[in-house]
TORPA-4810 file (N, C-alpha, C, O; in nm, 3 decimals):
<nodes>
NODE_1_-0.244_0.340_1.497_-0.197_0.327_1.602_-0.026_0.432_1.666_0.043_0.482_1.578_M
NODE_2_0.018_0.449_1.817_0.065_0.547_1.827_0.191_0.556_1.790_0.227_0.439_1.777_K
NODE_3_0.288_0.631_1.762_0.440_0.639_1.746_0.517_0.681_1.824_0.512_0.804_1.809_H
NODE_4_0.626_0.646_1.942_0.693_0.713_2.011_0.780_0.858_1.955_0.886_0.894_2.006_Q
NODE_5_0.745_0.894_1.898_0.821_1.019_1.785_0.700_1.085_1.690_0.615_1.038_1.615_E
NODE_6_0.743_1.236_1.739_0.656_1.347_1.650_0.622_1.299_1.493_0.707_1.287_1.404_R
NODE_7_0.487_1.277_1.481_0.515_1.260_1.330_0.470_1.408_1.242_0.398_1.504_1.268_Q
NODE_8_0.513_1.388_1.185_0.469_1.507_1.055_0.452_1.488_0.966_0.493_1.374_0.946_C
NODE_9_0.391_1.548_0.834_0.277_1.551_0.724_0.315_1.641_0.623_0.336_1.762_0.633_T
NODE_10_0.323_1.560_0.512_0.267_1.663_0.385_0.246_1.641_0.288_0.198_1.528_0.276_A
NODE_11_0.258_1.708_0.178_0.114_1.652_0.038_0.242_1.619_-0.081_0.355_1.659_-0.111_V
NODE_12_0.165_1.542_-0.113_0.241_1.475_-0.286_0.086_1.514_-0.418_-0.033_1.483_-0.415_Y
NODE_13_0.156_1.582_-0.504_0.007_1.575_-0.608_0.042_1.458_-0.684_0.148_1.465_-0.745_Q
NODE_14_-0.013_1.370_-0.691_-0.014_1.232_-0.773_-0.095_1.289_-0.877_-0.181_1.373_-0.851_S
NODE_15_-0.072_1.246_-1.004_-0.137_1.202_-1.123_-0.286_1.180_-1.170_-0.349_1.203_-1.274_P
NODE_16_-0.326_1.102_-0.992_-0.427_1.057_-0.971_-0.479_1.110_-0.833_-0.538_1.021_-0.771_I
NODE_17_-0.475_1.203_-0.784_-0.494_1.241_-0.688_-0.394_1.299_-0.582_-0.275_1.276_-0.604_G
NODE_18_-0.426_1.373_-0.465_-0.323_1.397_-0.391_-0.342_1.317_-0.273_-0.445_1.265_-0.230_V
NODE_19_-0.178_1.314_-0.208_-0.161_1.220_-0.139_-0.114_1.289_-0.024_-0.020_1.369_-0.032_M
NODE_20_-0.180_1.261_0.097_-0.031_1.289_0.192_0.049_1.174_0.248_0.013_1.058_0.272_L
NODE_21_0.149_1.226_0.261_0.287_1.157_0.335_0.291_1.198_0.494_0.281_1.302_0.559_L
NODE_22_0.310_1.061_0.519_0.333_1.112_0.699_0.481_1.016_0.725_0.533_0.925_0.660_A
NODE_23_0.516_1.083_0.846_0.626_1.028_0.902_0.695_1.043_1.012_0.679_1.151_1.068_G
NODE_24_0.792_0.945_1.078_0.894_1.057_1.236_1.038_1.042_1.172_1.074_1.022_1.056_D
NODE_25_1.113_1.059_1.302_1.249_1.076_1.254_1.342_0.897_1.209_1.463_0.887_1.193_E
NODE_26_1.248_0.790_1.201_1.272_0.671_1.132_1.247_0.697_1.006_1.337_0.730_0.929_T
NODE_27_1.116_0.685_0.968_1.056_0.673_0.799_0.931_0.697_0.785_0.866_0.757_0.871_G
NODE_28_0.882_0.655_0.679_0.748_0.697_0.632_0.646_0.614_0.697_0.636_0.496_0.665_L
NODE_29_0.578_0.660_0.776_0.444_0.561_0.888_0.339_0.570_0.780_0.249_0.500_0.826_T
NODE_30_0.291_0.626_0.640_0.175_0.637_0.601_0.177_0.720_0.437_0.266_0.801_0.412_G
NODE_31_0.103_0.697_0.367_0.085_0.756_0.271_0.037_0.746_0.208_0.089_0.689_0.112_L
NODE_32_-0.145_0.801_0.188_-0.265_0.758_0.138_-0.317_0.894_0.095_-0.310_1.002_0.153_W
NODE_33_-0.394_0.849_-0.070_-0.471_0.860_-0.136_-0.535_0.976_-0.060_-0.520_0.940_0.057_F
NODE_34_-0.615_1.125_-0.056_-0.728_1.229_0.000_-0.838_1.090_0.005_-0.868_1.011_-0.085_E
NODE_35_-0.876_1.096_0.129_-1.028_1.039_0.131_-1.058_0.915_0.085_-1.167_0.879_0.040_G
NODE_36_-0.928_0.832_0.100_-0.917_0.701_0.090_-0.981_0.600_0.241_-1.000_0.650_0.352_Q
NODE_37_-0.997_0.498_0.217_-1.082_0.391_0.322_-0.951_0.444_0.395_-0.856_0.477_0.325_K
NODE_38_-0.942_0.454_0.548_-0.828_0.416_0.672_-0.760_0.566_0.684_-0.695_0.606_0.781_Y
NODE_39_-0.782_0.625_0.592_-0.712_0.754_0.545_-0.642_0.801_0.680_-0.703_0.767_0.781_Y
NODE_40_-0.531_0.870_0.700_-0.438_0.877_0.798_-0.475_0.806_0.926_-0.449_0.850_1.038_A
NODE_41_-0.533_0.702_0.903_-0.611_0.611_1.084_-0.483_0.579_1.174_-0.485_0.551_1.294_R
NODE_42_-0.382_0.587_1.098_-0.256_0.584_1.198_-0.185_0.733_1.279_-0.110_0.733_1.377_N
NODE_43_-0.215_0.800_1.235_-0.166_0.935_1.272_-0.204_1.003_1.386_-0.319_1.022_1.426_L
NODE_44_-0.072_1.049_1.449_-0.098_1.128_1.537_-0.130_1.249_1.547_-0.061_1.339_1.500_D
NODE_45_-0.281_1.274_1.630_-0.353_1.376_1.641_-0.272_1.524_1.686_-0.302_1.643_1.676_P
NODE_46_-0.177_1.464_1.728_-0.051_1.583_1.719_0.050_1.593_1.627_0.169_1.593_1.660_E
NODE_47_0.020_1.601_1.541_0.094_1.571_1.392_0.171_1.710_1.358_0.163_1.771_1.465_H
NODE_48_0.236_1.783_1.276_0.299_1.908_1.245_0.304_1.863_1.080_0.346_1.762_1.025_E
NODE_49_0.249_1.972_1.035_0.325_2.010_0.872_0.432_2.030_0.877_0.479_2.139_0.909_E
NODE_50_0.504_1.920_0.843_0.639_1.989_0.848_0.747_1.854_0.743_0.746_1.731_0.754_R
NODE_51_0.821_1.932_0.659_0.959_1.868_0.533_1.008_1.804_0.663_1.033_1.862_0.769_E
NODE_52_1.022_1.621_0.620_1.105_1.522_0.680_1.246_1.514_0.575_1.226_1.554_0.460_L
NODE_53_1.354_1.476_0.602_1.435_1.446_0.476_1.402_1.354_0.390_1.437_1.358_0.272_P
NODE_54_1.337_1.272_0.437_1.310_1.151_0.347_1.197_1.160_0.267_1.182_1.076_0.179_F
NODE_55_1.100_1.264_0.285_0.993_1.310_0.201_1.008_1.350_0.092_0.917_1.361_0.010_F
NODE_56_1.162_1.386_0.067_1.200_1.412_-0.098_1.225_1.300_-0.162_1.203_1.286_-0.282_E
NODE_57_1.273_1.212_-0.086_1.307_1.060_-0.136_1.172_0.984_-0.188_1.156_0.935_-0.299_A
NODE_58_1.059_0.986_-0.060_0.913_0.985_-0.130_0.917_1.004_-0.233_0.956_0.922_-0.315_A
NODE_59_0.863_1.159_-0.271_0.877_1.189_-0.364_0.902_1.166_-0.498_0.825_1.170_-0.594_R
NODE_60_1.056_1.133_-0.489_1.127_1.150_-0.569_1.112_0.956_-0.615_1.189_0.881_-0.676_H
NODE_61_1.020_0.942_-0.571_1.061_0.780_-0.576_0.849_0.747_-0.673_0.812_0.669_-0.762_W
NODE_62_0.773_0.853_-0.591_0.656_0.846_-0.630_0.676_0.908_-0.764_0.624_0.855_-0.862_L
NODE_63_0.748_1.015_-0.776_0.771_1.080_-0.948_0.831_0.972_-1.035_0.789_0.968_-1.151_D
NODE_64_0.886_0.919_-1.014_0.950_0.777_-1.109_0.841_0.700_-1.126_0.809_0.666_-1.240_V
NODE_65_0.785_0.670_-1.041_0.666_0.558_-1.014_0.581_0.620_-1.142_0.562_0.553_-1.243_Y
NODE_66_0.529_0.766_-1.125_0.438_0.763_-1.182_0.436_0.808_-1.339_0.340_0.820_-1.416_F
NODE_67_0.601_0.831_-1.362_0.608_0.790_-1.525_0.621_0.678_-1.520_0.738_0.653_-1.550_R
NODE_68_0.580_0.610_-1.502_0.591_0.470_-1.557_0.739_0.336_-1.562_0.777_0.243_-1.633_G
NODE_69_0.777_0.406_-1.440_0.916_0.358_-1.444_0.936_0.234_-1.279_0.890_0.219_-1.166_K
NODE_70_1.027_0.180_-1.365_1.041_0.114_-1.161_1.146_0.203_-1.088_1.252_0.240_-1.138_E
NODE_71_1.097_0.235_-0.957_1.229_0.299_-0.917_1.289_0.190_-0.810_1.239_0.103_-0.738_P
NODE_72_1.431_0.241_-0.838_1.548_0.132_-0.788_1.604_0.172_-0.664_1.725_0.167_-0.642_D
NODE_73_1.507_0.219_-0.568_1.547_0.228_-0.434_1.407_0.228_-0.372_1.308_0.184_-0.430_F
NODE_74_1.408_0.291_-0.228_1.272_0.255_-0.099_1.286_0.349_-0.036_1.388_0.373_0.029_T
NODE_75_1.188_0.419_-0.042_1.198_0.564_0.079_1.246_0.484_0.214_1.233_0.364_0.238_P
NODE_76_1.296_0.569_0.281_1.330_0.429_0.462_1.141_0.450_0.470_1.068_0.515_0.395_P
NODE_77_1.111_0.380_0.572_0.949_0.281_0.605_1.006_0.323_0.734_1.118_0.347_0.778_L
NODE_78_0.851_0.324_0.791_0.868_0.269_0.928_0.719_0.206_0.975_0.673_0.222_1.088_H
NODE_79_0.674_0.156_0.904_0.528_0.062_0.954_0.563_0.012_1.085_0.661_-0.035_1.142_L
NODE_80_0.429_0.047_1.113_0.427_-0.051_1.256_0.276_-0.101_1.261_0.186_-0.045_1.199_T
NODE_81_0.257_-0.215_1.342_0.145_-0.315_1.273_0.131_-0.430_1.393_0.208_-0.422_1.488_G
NODE_82_0.059_-0.506_1.388_0.044_-0.680_1.428_0.177_-0.728_1.411_0.225_-0.652_1.327_T
NODE_83_0.271_-0.819_1.446_0.359_-0.937_1.398_0.282_-0.995_1.254_0.360_-1.017_1.161_P
NODE_84_0.094_-1.029_1.219_0.092_-1.050_1.164_0.056_-1.017_1.008_0.059_-1.077_0.901_F
NODE_85_0.010_-0.855_1.067_0.042_-0.744_0.946_0.128_-0.741_0.943_0.138_-0.863_0.933_Q
NODE_86_0.230_-0.709_0.941_0.408_-0.724_0.925_0.426_-0.814_0.862_0.488_-0.785_0.760_M
NODE_87_0.406_-0.902_0.868_0.426_-1.028_0.769_0.410_-1.013_0.629_0.481_-1.013_0.528_C
NODE_88_0.230_-0.992_0.676_0.201_-0.909_0.509_0.261_-0.830_0.447_0.328_-0.845_0.344_V
NODE_89_0.239_-0.731_0.511_0.310_-0.565_0.460_0.441_-0.635_0.383_0.455_-0.627_0.261_W
NODE_90_0.518_-0.691_0.453_0.665_-0.719_0.404_0.640_-0.806_0.283_0.724_-0.799_0.193_N
NODE_91_0.536_-0.889_0.268_0.559_-0.986_0.170_0.488_-0.896_0.043_0.522_-0.905_-0.075_L
NODE_92_0.358_-0.788_0.108_0.352_-0.737_-0.049_0.502_-0.639_-0.101_0.510_-0.598_-0.217_L
NODE_93_0.582_-0.621_-0.025_0.723_-0.557_-0.029_0.810_-0.640_-0.179_0.878_-0.603_-0.275_L
NODE_94_0.766_-0.742_-0.134_0.855_-0.887_-0.225_0.753_-0.941_-0.382_0.770_-1.040_-0.454_Q
NODE_95_0.645_-0.826_-0.392_0.593_-0.831_-0.491_0.654_-0.781_-0.622_0.669_-0.659_-0.620_I
NODE_96_0.694_-0.842_-0.738_0.789_-0.768_-0.819_0.705_-0.673_-0.915_0.591_-0.701_-0.953_P
NODE_97_0.765_-0.573_-0.946_0.724_-0.440_-1.025_0.655_-0.481_-1.137_0.740_-0.511_-1.222_Y
NODE_98_0.519_-0.501_-1.188_0.494_-0.494_-1.292_0.404_-0.625_-1.299_0.360_-0.675_-1.403_G
NODE_99_0.387_-0.666_-1.183_0.338_-0.832_-1.203_0.225_-0.808_-1.085_0.197_-0.705_-1.022_T
NODE_100_0.169_-0.947_-1.078_-0.017_-0.928_-0.975_0.037_-1.039_-0.911_0.121_-1.120_-0.951_V
NODE_101_-0.034_-1.032_-0.783_-0.048_-1.184_-0.707_-0.202_-1.161_-0.663_-0.292_-1.078_-0.677_T
NODE_102_-0.173_-1.307_-0.588_-0.354_-1.349_-0.538_-0.344_-1.307_-0.375_-0.245_-1.279_-0.308_T
NODE_103_-0.487_-1.312_-0.337_-0.502_-1.330_-0.206_-0.462_-1.431_-0.159_-0.385_-1.441_-0.064_Y
NODE_104_-0.517_-1.526_-0.227_-0.463_-1.680_-0.203_-0.306_-1.746_-0.155_-0.280_-1.837_-0.077_G
NODE_105_-0.217_-1.659_-0.236_-0.102_-1.681_-0.276_-0.003_-1.637_-0.163_0.100_-1.685_-0.114_R
NODE_106_-0.082_-1.520_-0.143_-0.007_-1.468_-0.005_-0.089_-1.516_0.117_-0.041_-1.529_0.229_L
NODE_107_-0.200_-1.538_0.088_-0.248_-1.637_0.234_-0.148_-1.753_0.253_-0.106_-1.774_0.367_A
NODE_108_-0.108_-1.830_0.151_-0.003_-1.934_0.177_0.076_-1.896_0.195_0.127_-1.956_0.289_A
NODE_109_0.164_-1.786_0.145_0.306_-1.803_0.200_0.278_-1.705_0.311_0.384_-1.663_0.356_E
NODE_110_0.149_-1.641_0.384_0.216_-1.609_0.493_0.197_-1.719_0.608_0.268_-1.712_0.708_T
NODE_111_0.121_-1.800_0.596_0.094_-1.869_0.638_0.253_-1.988_0.697_0.270_-2.036_0.809_A
NODE_112_0.358_-2.007_0.553_0.414_-2.033_0.600_0.551_-1.970_0.650_0.629_-2.032_0.722_K
NODE_113_0.568_-1.863_0.614_0.608_-1.789_0.710_0.605_-1.751_0.887_0.673_-1.694_0.973_Q
NODE_114_0.474_-1.826_0.870_0.441_-1.756_1.067_0.435_-1.980_1.107_0.366_-2.013_1.204_L
NODE_115_0.473_-2.042_1.064_0.437_-2.167_1.078_0.314_-2.236_1.067_0.311_-2.337_1.136_G
NODE_116_0.248_-2.222_1.025_0.107_-2.243_1.034_0.029_-2.301_0.885_0.045_-2.242_0.778_R
NODE_117_-0.046_-2.411_0.896_-0.074_-2.484_0.776_-0.190_-2.443_0.684_-0.224_-2.500_0.581_D
NODE_118_-0.243_-2.338_0.737_-0.375_-2.251_0.669_-0.337_-2.104_0.669_-0.222_-2.089_0.711_H
NODE_119_-0.399_-1.987_0.635_-0.407_-1.895_0.658_-0.539_-1.856_0.595_-0.544_-1.910_0.484_M
NODE_120_-0.670_-1.769_0.624_-0.727_-1.739_0.543_-0.703_-1.657_0.472_-0.649_-1.571_0.542_S
NODE_121_-0.712_-1.600_0.304_-0.731_-1.533_0.243_-0.824_-1.394_0.319_-0.737_-1.332_0.381_A
NODE_122_-0.888_-1.360_0.329_-0.987_-1.310_0.373_-0.890_-1.213_0.466_-0.884_-1.091_0.448_Q
NODE_123_-0.823_-1.277_0.558_-0.725_-1.180_0.669_-0.640_-1.112_0.622_-0.606_-0.996_0.648_A
NODE_124_-0.601_-1.191_0.543_-0.495_-1.166_0.474_-0.478_-1.010_0.351_-0.395_-0.930_0.308_V
NODE_125_-0.639_-1.051_0.343_-0.731_-0.926_0.243_-0.749_-0.787_0.401_-0.793_-0.676_0.369_G
NODE_126_-0.719_-0.807_0.519_-0.780_-0.718_0.558_-0.628_-0.671_0.605_-0.612_-0.550_0.620_G
NODE_127_-0.540_-0.741_0.624_-0.373_-0.659_0.643_-0.370_-0.605_0.520_-0.310_-0.498_0.526_A
NODE_128_-0.418_-0.636_0.379_-0.374_-0.552_0.254_-0.444_-0.437_0.299_-0.384_-0.330_0.303_V
NODE_129_-0.554_-0.443_0.331_-0.674_-0.317_0.295_-0.622_-0.250_0.430_-0.673_-0.138_0.423_G
NODE_130_-0.554_-0.254_0.545_-0.514_-0.133_0.588_-0.325_-0.122_0.610_-0.276_-0.096_0.719_H
NODE_131_-0.277_-0.136_0.539_-0.127_-0.109_0.421_-0.137_0.008_0.484_-0.256_0.038_0.486_N
NODE_132_-0.037_0.132_0.563_-0.055_0.240_0.586_0.047_0.304_0.483_0.079_0.420_0.505_P
NODE_133_0.097_0.246_0.383_0.175_0.334_0.310_0.154_0.286_0.192_0.226_0.202_0.140_V
NODE_134_0.024_0.351_0.127_-0.008_0.284_-0.062_0.112_0.329_-0.116_0.193_0.419_-0.096_S
NODE_135_0.086_0.178_-0.234_0.197_0.252_-0.395_0.273_0.189_-0.352_0.282_0.072_-0.389_V
NODE_136_0.393_0.263_-0.217_0.522_0.195_-0.215_0.531_0.056_-0.161_0.603_-0.031_-0.210_I
NODE_137_0.469_0.043_-0.079_0.434_-0.094_0.003_0.295_-0.142_-0.126_0.179_-0.126_-0.087_V
NODE_138_0.315_-0.193_-0.261_0.237_-0.217_-0.328_0.081_-0.309_-0.312_0.050_-0.408_-0.378_P
NODE_139_0.015_-0.254_-0.225_-0.068_-0.371_-0.212_-0.164_-0.371_-0.356_-0.217_-0.477_-0.390_C
NODE_140_-0.178_-0.275_-0.420_-0.245_-0.249_-0.564_-0.238_-0.361_-0.636_-0.331_-0.385_-0.713_H
NODE_141_-0.117_-0.459_-0.625_-0.078_-0.554_-0.676_-0.109_-0.734_-0.692_-0.056_-0.833_-0.743_R
NODE_142_-0.280_-0.685_-0.580_-0.309_-0.801_-0.478_-0.461_-0.831_-0.582_-0.550_-0.745_-0.582_V
NODE_143_-0.472_-0.924_-0.644_-0.665_-0.918_-0.682_-0.664_-1.036_-0.608_-0.583_-1.092_-0.534_T
NODE_144_-0.843_-1.072_-0.671_-0.875_-1.217_-0.616_-0.871_-1.308_-0.763_-0.887_-1.284_-0.883_G
NODE_145_-0.845_-1.406_-0.692_-0.809_-1.537_-0.753_-0.892_-1.558_-0.937_-0.867_-1.590_-1.053_A
NODE_146_-1.001_-1.509_-0.843_-1.125_-1.491_-1.010_-1.086_-1.415_-1.078_-1.159_-1.390_-1.174_D
NODE_147_-0.939_-1.328_-1.067_-0.927_-1.224_-1.150_-1.026_-1.098_-1.102_-1.041_-1.016_-1.192_G
NODE_148_-1.088_-1.071_-0.991_-1.153_-0.969_-0.951_-1.037_-0.843_-0.974_-0.924_-0.873_-1.012_S
NODE_149_-1.067_-0.727_-0.954_-1.028_-0.632_-0.912_-1.074_-0.550_-0.780_-1.146_-0.451_-0.770_L
NODE_150_-0.999_-0.637_-0.667_-1.105_-0.623_-0.542_-0.996_-0.562_-0.419_-0.873_-0.566_-0.421_T
NODE_151_-1.085_-0.506_-0.316_-0.963_-0.478_-0.200_-0.829_-0.388_-0.190_-0.722_-0.414_-0.135_G
NODE_152_-0.881_-0.240_-0.284_-0.799_-0.137_-0.254_-0.882_-0.015_-0.232_-0.972_0.048_-0.289_Y
NODE_153_-0.796_-0.011_-0.100_-0.870_0.105_0.031_-0.857_0.260_-0.080_-0.915_0.365_-0.052_A
NODE_154_-0.784_0.243_-0.183_-0.776_0.371_-0.232_-0.894_0.379_-0.334_-0.901_0.482_-0.402_G
NODE_155_-0.978_0.291_-0.350_-1.055_0.255_-0.477_-1.055_0.201_-0.602_-0.972_0.278_-0.650_G
NODE_156_-1.073_0.152_-0.663_-1.069_0.051_-0.777_-1.029_0.113_-0.900_-0.939_0.076_-0.976_L
NODE_157_-1.134_0.250_-0.915_-1.049_0.338_-1.050_-0.894_0.371_-0.994_-0.815_0.372_-1.088_D
NODE_158_-0.849_0.390_-0.902_-0.734_0.434_-0.862_-0.612_0.296_-0.919_-0.515_0.288_-0.995_K
NODE_159_-0.696_0.200_-0.821_-0.623_0.034_-0.832_-0.559_0.026_-0.988_-0.446_-0.019_-1.006_K
NODE_160_-0.645_0.076_-1.099_-0.642_0.025_-1.235_-0.559_0.121_-1.297_-0.511_0.096_-1.408_I
NODE_161_-0.531_0.263_-1.221_-0.427_0.330_-1.272_-0.336_0.317_-1.238_-0.251_0.370_-1.309_R
NODE_162_-0.283_0.244_-1.115_-0.183_0.242_-1.048_-0.097_0.092_-1.148_0.018_0.113_-1.188_L
NODE_163_-0.150_-0.021_-1.174_-0.162_-0.106_-1.261_-0.086_-0.090_-1.380_0.027_-0.133_-1.405_L
NODE_164_-0.192_0.001_-1.473_-0.128_0.091_-1.575_-0.028_0.142_-1.573_0.043_0.143_-1.674_A
NODE_165_0.018_0.217_-1.427_0.151_0.251_-1.480_0.234_0.190_-1.461_0.339_0.254_-1.466_C
NODE_166_0.252_0.057_-1.431_0.305_-0.024_-1.361_0.309_-0.165_-1.568_0.364_-0.274_-1.585_E
NODE_167_0.241_-0.095_-1.647_0.248_-0.183_-1.789_0.112_-0.270_-1.747_0.046_-0.278_-1.850_G
NODE_168_0.054_-0.328_-1.657_-0.023_-0.447_-1.694_-0.142_-0.396_-1.711_-0.204_-0.296_-1.674_I
NODE_169_-0.163_-0.518_-1.797_-0.277_-0.506_-1.854_-0.415_-0.543_-1.771_-0.409_-0.646_-1.703_S
NODE_170_-0.532_-0.471_-1.771_-0.626_-0.489_-1.665_-0.719_-0.566_-1.694_-0.810_-0.603_-1.619_T
NODE_171_-0.690_-0.608_-1.869_-0.813_-0.676_-1.990_-0.820_-0.800_-1.898_-0.938_-0.823_-1.875_E
NODE_172_-0.742_-0.887_-1.837_-0.813_-0.966_-1.792_-0.859_-0.974_-1.613_-0.853_-1.078_-1.547_R
NODE_173_-0.894_-0.867_-1.569_-0.924_-0.886_-1.489_-1.041_-0.802_-1.496_-1.054_-0.713_-1.580_F
NODE_174_-1.148_-0.838_-1.385_-1.281_-0.780_-1.374_-1.306_-0.695_-1.248_-1.237_-0.727_-1.152_F
NODE_175_-1.414_-0.568_-1.225_-1.465_-0.530_-1.154_-1.564_-0.603_-1.096_-1.654_-0.626_-1.177_V
NODE_176_-1.587_-0.660_-0.962_-1.667_-0.721_-0.928_-1.795_-0.600_-0.897_-1.776_-0.479_-0.889_P
NODE_177_-1.957_-0.691_-0.881_-2.050_-0.623_-0.845_-2.086_-0.601_-0.732_-2.167_-0.513_-0.703_S
NODE_178_-2.024_-0.685_-0.642_-2.090_-0.628_-0.485_-1.908_-0.666_-0.416_-1.840_-0.762_-0.455_R
NODE_179_-1.862_-0.560_-0.308_-1.770_-0.619_-0.258_-1.765_-0.518_-0.114_-1.858_-0.456_-0.062_G
NODE_180_-1.595_-0.528_-0.064_-1.577_-0.406_0.036_-1.497_-0.325_0.000_-1.482_-0.245_0.093_T
NODE_181_-1.400_-0.285_-0.131_-1.374_-0.191_-0.153_-1.455_-0.132_-0.282_-1.388_-0.054_-0.349_A
NODE_182_-1.536_-0.148_-0.310_-1.612_-0.060_-0.405_-1.673_0.075_-0.368_-1.733_0.141_-0.452_L
</nodes>
């Protein structure tokens, strides 16, 4: 998606891989692990490498997070998507640190918020997978109802490490033998 304001990028070296930060004058528009699915998908081709004031806040948030602590703030975000995506991404922001939820629970809450009787867990999974701000918008906290660790665009190895950063034991979960995010 295009943004009216010029986007800028910077790099963050996380303990589990290089991450690209993107933002405009309003806030963080993207945060991706290098090579992840949908990498820099909403990034304007005319972007420039330049520091923005909130990149430092985002790096500080990530530093706290990767030390195994819960950050007590959220850097400015500028998420853009369809109303459905925005609903799902806002629900992701409500998943408490150190906990997980399922695609089915997210689907039920999305349906409720959108005034529908039912919502497909697969449709919600698609919105979760297109979340442009990894880690800070915690899509890694979503699992399959059967305990499968599926659906992380950054890769299941990173999903496992992110859950471990939050003190979540992954012993009760399993890696599926087939799936879209393997």
